[in-house]
N, C-alpha and C positions, 0 to 999 in steps of 0.2 A: 299708557301702560306703565306700571311700576315694575322695576327690575330689582330684586333683592339678591345681594351677594352674601353667601355663607362665610362665616369666620370661625375657625380657619378653613382654608381651602388650598389646594395645590401643593407645591413642593414641601416635603418633610425634610428633616435634618439628614436622614440616611440618603435621600436622593441628592440633596445639595452636596454632600460629601462625595458620593459616587461620581457625579458629573465633574466636580472640582478635581478629583483624582485624575480623570482622563485629560482634562484641560491642562493641568500642571505637568503631567507626564509629557504631553505634546510640547510644552514650553521647554522642559528640561532636556528631553532626549531628542526632540524633533520627530516628525512623522516618518514612517508609520508607527503608530502605537496600536497593538492588536487588543481587541476586547472580545472575550468569550461570551457569546450571546449578547442580547441587548443589554446595555449597561443598566437601563431601567425600561419599563414597558411604556414607551411613548415614542411615536414616530418622529415628532418634531425634534425631540431631544437627540435621538439617534441620527437624524439627518443633519442636524447642526454640527454634531461632533464628527460625522463622516466628512463633512465639507472642510473641517479643520485638519483632517489627516488620520482620523481613527479608522481602523479596519475591523469590522465586526465579523466574527467567524462562529461556526457552530461548535467546533471542537478544537482542543489544543493541537491535535494532529494537523490542523489546517494552518498552524502558525510556524513560520520559519524558525529553525533552531537558534536559540540565543536571543530572540527578539523580546522587546519590552511588551509585557502582557498585563492586562487588567482583568480581574475576575469581577463579574457583575455584582450589583447590590444584593441579589437574591441568594448568594452563597453557592458553593460548589461542594461536590463530594470529595472524599479523601482520594479517590482514584484520579480525579481531575488534578488534584494537587500533586500526586505522585507522577502522573504523566507529564505535567509541566516541568517537574524536576528532571525527569529523564531526557527532556528535550533542551535542558539548560536554559529555560526561559527565566528572565528576570521579572518576577511577579509583583504587581501592586494589587493588594487585595482590597476591593471596594465593598466587600460583604458588609451589609448594615450591621452595626454592633448589636442591635436587638435580635437580629437573626442569629448572629454568632452566639448570643446568650442562650438561645434555644438549643443550638448544637451542644453547648457545654452542659446544659441541664440533661439532655438526652444521653450524652456520654457518661455523665455521673451516675445516672440511674442504671445504665447498662453495666458499668463497672461494679456496681453494688449487687448485681445479679438479678435485676428486674427486667422483665419484658416491657417494651415501650410501645404505647399507643400514640401514633402521630395523628392529630386531628388536622386534616388539610385536604386539598383538592388534588387528586391524581393528575400527574403530568405538569403541574405548575413548577416553574424553575426552582422556587424556594423549597418546595416539598422534595424534589429530586435531590437537591443538595443536602437537605437534612437527613433523608433516608440513607444517603451515602456517607454521613458523618458518624452514624451511631452503630457500634458493633452489637452483635447479638440479634435477637428476634425483635423486629419492629412491625407493628400492625398499623396499616393506614385506614382510617375511617373518615368518611366525608359527610355523613349524616347520621341521624338517630337510628335509621333502619340498619345501618352497618353494625351498630353496637349489638343488636340482637343476634347477629350471626358470628360474632367474634369468638374465636376459639383460642384459649390461652392455656399454658401449661400449669401455672399456679396462680390462682386468683389473689393470693396473698402477697405475690411478688410482681405487682403490676403498677406501672406509672404511665402518665401521659404528658405530652407536650403539644403545642399547637403552632400551626402556621400563623405568622404575625398579622396577616392582612385580612383575616376572616371577619365576618359579622359577629359582633359581640353577642347578639341574641342567639344566632345559630350555635356558636361555641358554647354558650351557657346551656342550651338544650342538650347538646351532645355530652357535655360534662355531667349534667344531671342524670342522663341515661347511663353513663358509665358508672357513676357512683351508686345508682340504684341497683345495677346488676353486679358490680364488684365493689362492695362497701369498703374494702381495705385499700382501694386504689390510691396512689399518691399523685399529687399534681398541684399546680399553682392557681386554681380557680381560673379567672380569665386574664391573669396578669401577663401571659405571653402575647396577648393582643397588644400591639405596640401603641404607645401614647398617641401617635399621629392618627392611626386608624380610629381609635376611640374618640378623639377630638373631632374628627371629620364626620363620624357617624352621629355624634351628639349634635353637631351643627346642622347636619342634614335633617334631623328630627325637628329642630326649630324652624328650619326653612320650609319643611313640609306643612307645618302648622299654619304658615302664612302665605303659601303659594297655591296658585291654580294649576300650574304646570312647572316641572323642574327639568333643567338641562344640566347634565353631568358631563363635564369635559374629561375625557380619559380614553385610553386604548381599550379595544375589545378584549385584549388578553391581560388587562390589568385587574387583578383580583380585587383590590380595594375599591377601584372605580365601579366595578360591577356590583359590589356590595352596596355602594351608595345608591345606585340606581334601584336595586332591589328594595332597599329600605324605603325609598320614596314611594314605590309601588305598594309596598306592604301597608303604608299609611294612607293609601287611597288616593294618592296624587299621581297623575300621569307623569312618568319620568323617563327621560330619554338619554342614552349614553351616546355621545358623539365625539369623534376624533378632534374636530375643530369646527369653526363657523360654517364651513362648507357642508357639514352634515345636518345643519338645521333645516327643517321643513316648515314652511310658513303655516301649513294647515294645522300644526300642533298648537299654534297660538290663537286660532280662531275662537273668539268669545272669551278669551282669557284676559283678566285684568292685572294679574300679578304673576310674573315669571321669576322663578328662583334659579340661580346659577351657583353651581359648586364645581370643584375640580378634584380629581383623584390626586394622590400624593406624588405621582410622577408626572403631572401635567403642569407645564410652566404657565406663569401668570400672563404671558403674552397671548395665550389662547383665550383667556377670559377677556382681555382687552379687544381682541379681534371679534369675539362673539358679541360684545356690547356694541361695537361699531356696526356689525351686521344688523342687529336689532334696531339701531337708529335709522337704518334705511327702510325698515318695515313699519315703524310706528314712532310716535312722539313718546319717548320714554323718560322716566325719572329713576335714576340709579340710587339705590340706598344700601350701603353696607350694613349688615347686622352686627350687633355686638357679639363677642365671643372670646374664646381663649386666645391669648397672644403667646405664640410658641417661641421660646428663646433657647432651644436645645442646640448645642453644637457638638459634633463628634470629632475626635482627633484624626488627623491625617496620618498615613503611613510614614514611617521615619525617613524613607527615601525622598519624601517631598517636602519635609518641614522647612528646609533651608530656602528653597525656591518660593514656597508659600509665604515665608516671612519677607522675602525680597519683594514679592508682588504686592504685599500689603503696605509697603512703605511709599 
C-alpha cells in the first residue's frame, strides 16, 4: 500500500509561536503558568504542556491574582483583556498575528462608521474573540443562507472580515453572496484566510487527486482540520478526521491501494509518525512525501520572552 504525505501539513507559524510562548514562560517564570482555554486545539499539545506545568482554565476568573497568564492563539475579547488587568495578571499574548490583523481590520471599519459582517462559525474561540474586539454592530454569518436574512442599517456602510481558518471555497461563496446583495460592501476578498490554511487546503486537493482514502490528523474542535476533511469528502474521496493513530479503523483501508495523510495546523508531526507506524502493522507500506510549499514564516515573540528565547537559541 502506498502512503502519500501532504506538503505542507501540521504546525503553522502561529501554532509554533503559541506553543513556544508557553514553554518559554515556564522556563522563565517556572510553573504554574496559566493558559486561558486550550493554547491550540490539539489534545496532544495541551497534554504535553500540562505535564510541564501549564494550567489550562476556562476564564481569567479561574486564575489566581497576579499569576503569569497566556492568552491562546485564537485571540480574546477586550473584556477578557480588561478582566485580566483587574486581576493584576501578567499576560503573554499568544494570539496569532494573522488573527490580530483581522481584529485590527474590524476595528478600523467600525471606527469609520461601518457595520461589520464577520464570516465565521458561531462558538469558535477565534470568532468569540473577534466579536469581542470590534465596537459597534457586528453580524455573524456562517453560510450563504445567513446572507439572505441579514438585516443592516445602511447597505452603503457595510464591511466584512473573516475567521482565518475557514474553507477558501466556502468563504468565497459567502463573499460572493454578500457582494451580490450588498454591492457597496467593503472587504478583502479571501485574504483574511491565513496562508497556512490556504496552503494546507491546496495540498489537500493534490492529495485527494492521488488517494483512495485520506486520514486527517487533528482535533474534532479544530476548524481548519475539519475543513480539510470536508474538502477531501467534497472531492469524492473518503476522508476521516482522527485525533491520533488510535482513531484509525482498519476497515477504512479495505481495498485501498493509496492512503493520503495530512494534519491540521495545530497537529504535531509526532502524530503523523505514529500513524505511519500504525499503518506498518497493518500492511506493507511505501511512504512518499508529495511536493508542495515550504513554509518559512516566523512570528515575533512577546517582548517579555525575547531575552530567554535568545539564550535558549545559543
